[in-house]
N, C-alpha and C positions, 0 to 999 in steps of 0.2 A: 059768232053770229051777232050782227048789230041788234041791240035791244034785248040782249040776253037778260033774263030776269035775275033778281037777287037770289031767288030760290035755286035756280039752275047753277049760278056761280057757287053758292054754298055747297050744292051737291057735288060740284067738280072738285072741291077741296076737302070733301068729307074723308077721303082716304089718306090725307097727308096732314094729320093733326099734329099739334105741338109735341105730344108725348113721344111719338115715334121719332121725330127729328132729334129731339133732345136725347133720347136713348141712344141713337146712332152716334151722336157727337160724344156722348159720355163713353161709349165703347171705344171710339178712336182715342180718347184721352187716356184710357187705361192701358192701351197697348204698350206705350213706352215704359211706364213703371213696371209692368209685368215682365217684359223682356229683360230689363236691366236687373231686376231683383233675381230672376232665375239665373242669369249667367254669373252674377256676383256670388250667389250662394253656392252654385255648382262649382265655380272656380276655386272656392275655399275648400269645399268638401272633397274635391278630387285630388288626391296626392300625386297623380300622374300628370296633372295639368298645371302649367305656369301661366297665370293670367297676364304677366308682363311680356311674355314671349309668344305664347301660343294664340292662334285665332279662336274666336268664340265658337266657330263652327266645329272645331275639334272636340267640343264637349258633347257632340252628338255621337261620338265614337265610344266604344267600350260598353260595359254592362249597364251603366246609368245613362247611356246616350238617349234613351227614349224621353228623358226629362227635357233635354234641350230641343229635341225634335218637336215635342209637344209645344214648347215655347215659341218656336218658329211658326208653327201652324196657327196657334192661338193669336199671336201678335199680328200675323198677316191677316187673319180673318177680322180681328178688331180694327185694324187699320183700314181695310176695305170698307167696313161698315161706317167708320168715321168719314171716309171719303164721300160716301153716298149721303151722309148727313150734311157734309159741307155743301154738296150739290143742292140739297133741298132747302138750306137755310136762306132767308132773305138778306143776310148780312152782306156788306160789301166784300167781294172776294175777287178771285182771279179768273172770272168768267167760267168757261167750261174746262179749260186745260188744267187749272190747279187741282180740282177734284179728280180728274182723270189720271193725272200723273201720281197723285197720292194713292189712288187705287192700284196703279201699276206697282208702286212701292210695296203695297200690301201683297199683291200677287207674287212679286219676286221673293218676298219673305216666305210665303207658302211653298214656292218652288224650292227654296233653300232647305226647307224642312222635309219635303218629299224626297229629295235627292241628297243623300248623305255625302259629305265631303270626303276627299281622300286624305290620308295622313299628311300633315304638313312636312315639307322637306326638312325643317329644323328638328324634327323628331326622328329622322331616319338617317343612318350612316351614309346611305347612297340615295340618289334621286328615286323616289317611290314611283312605281308604275302608275300611269294615268288610267282611270277607268271612265266608262261612259257615264256612270252615275256621278262621279266626281266632276266631270266636265259639265254635266247638266246643272250641278250645284253651283259651279262657278258662273255659268251663263245666267242662271236665275239671280245670283247675287249681284253681278255686274249690271244687269237690267234694273234691279231694284235700286242700286246706287245711283245710276243715271236718272231714274225716275224721281227719286226724292230730291236730288239736286235741282232738277228741272222744276219740280213743284215749288221749291223754296225761291226760285228765281222768277217765277211767273209774276208778271206785273198785275197789280190790282186793277180791276175794271172800273170801280166806282169809289174813288177816295172819299172819305167822309170824316168830318170833325177832327182832322189832323191825326187820326189814329193810323190810317193806312201808311203814310210815309214812315212812321216809326216801325210798323210791322215790316215794311219793305226793307228798311235798314237792318233789322234783326234777321230777317230771312236771308238777305244777301250775305251777312256775316256768317250765318249758319252754313250756307252753301260753300263759302270759301273754306271755313274750318273743316267741314266734312271732306271736301275734295283734297285738301292738303294732307290731312291726317290719314285718310283712307289710302291715298297714293303712297304715303310713307309705309303704311302697314302692308300693302300689297307687295311693294318692292322688298321689304324686309322678309316677308314670308316666302317669296319666290327666289330670293337670293340669300341663302343662309350665311354666306360669307360677307355680306354687306354690313356696314356700321349700323344700319337701321334694324337688322334682324334681332338684336338683343332686346329691343323694346317694341317690336312689331305688334304684339298683342295689346300693349298699352295704347299705341296709336289707333288701332282699330276700335278699341273701346271708347276712346275720345271721339272718334268720328260717329260711331253709332249713338252715343249718348247725346251728342249735339243735335243729330237729326231727330231722335226720338223726343228730346226735350222740346224742340221746335214744334213737332207734331202735337204734343200735349198742350203746349201754349196756344197753338192755333185752334184746337178743338175747344179749349176752355174759353177763348175769346168769343168764338161763335156761340157757345152755350150762353154766355153772358148777353150777347147781342140778341139772341133768340128770346131770352127771358124778358129783356127790355121791350122788344117788339110786342110780345104777348101782353105785357102789363099795360102798354099804351093802347093797344087795339082791342084787347079782350077777345080776340079770335085767332085761329091759326093762320100763319102765312108761310107757305113754303112752295117749292116748285115740285109738282107731282112727278 
């Protein structure tokens, strides 16, 4: 409404103060380190698991599988929270599609946790039978992979102070690294006789680490920008 009073504008932003936005961004930043720490520790602790060859998802199998499942669920929830924080921050970003795609990445990770993978072909003498649960895990994972690649490639809507071009370059490099490494990992896991199979787990970990590091860097950048805005303005600025 034209002529809206300052009191009314303040009332409209009362529910989206700086503390909530910064908390959401911090949650998104923590998702990557959490996931990486869990699969590294579990990979070492599990004598039946070869981190160089086996996929991260196979850590959800066996007696200690609940640990990796919880990691998928927690990381997905933290990522979705960070995506909402990205949507709320006034920092220059990728319009609405960047946060949406990051949220889909988080949702895909949750799906990968809800539906446990089938045993990898590299761990069975014959091709293992496919299950509905395993197919849903694969579908969730592929959707997550596509979403995070899209989020990294989304063009910034409002370049500012030369930082956005640098972020765009880093994001594009992340998308390329993720796509190439994950493609090698999927090929190696699906084709045990291929030359890529021996290091398929390593390729997958490279892909996941590149994406999760990008996510953490993105969240921390927006945390910094949010803090700068608040220090200059002295009041919250976010999108409800």
